[in-house]
Steps between C-alpha positions, in 0.01 A plus 500: 500500500611858437532747784172665404325165496636419847375833628153449351479150647602626847255792468223264407584267789538773762246764402242341267464160665543668839769291667618807690161546666649487852700820444321835541652744249535866597648796317838429337555165677500313170771727366709457813466123492586500130817705575600251768461207262671672204799648682834340416608564861320531829308824558466676832272781627609750763257497790502737791689824510774705667697275734247215504483335160535156343539364152208260437385284210231696312278197440143631549320190631553218743811284430292192428387673176864566391642250247851636564484296824485172306772547239878509487678472833171508694411151366795364697538747784233678694514864587290809522643682196404403145739296292788682342416515125854377422417171680207432271505268206429643156159335512419654834601848380280455193211396724543803721534733197183362345319557826640856520373562141156374592491724809602805291211419254261468794619832646442667165150352495442628855614850404288502185196406716586785738536739204163396360332563832633859486699469826848645538774285641544736793132458590547121531771538761294740711 
């Protein structure tokens, strides 16, 4: 299958057939999850401020919904951080990239729905 075909198949599985029904999607969470899956290295988000801050994984949902926890080094060794992308097989990276593409398409669909309803993005967050 081509990359586009893999993304369409993943989109169909996740968002048309509804296998992600246990995840409540809020503003921009799909885009953040897609970035986490697509990144060639681990991403971190700065939380806190001033003298009290930490670098945290930006994954937007519970860890049990994160496929990065079941690929690469995490298949062999536990841990709280996601697998380092360098430890993934080519097949695992392709799977994560197809899922990221499907999430980006779903985020585009979500934004188009918001746009058709006449709401501004800033109004959603309020």
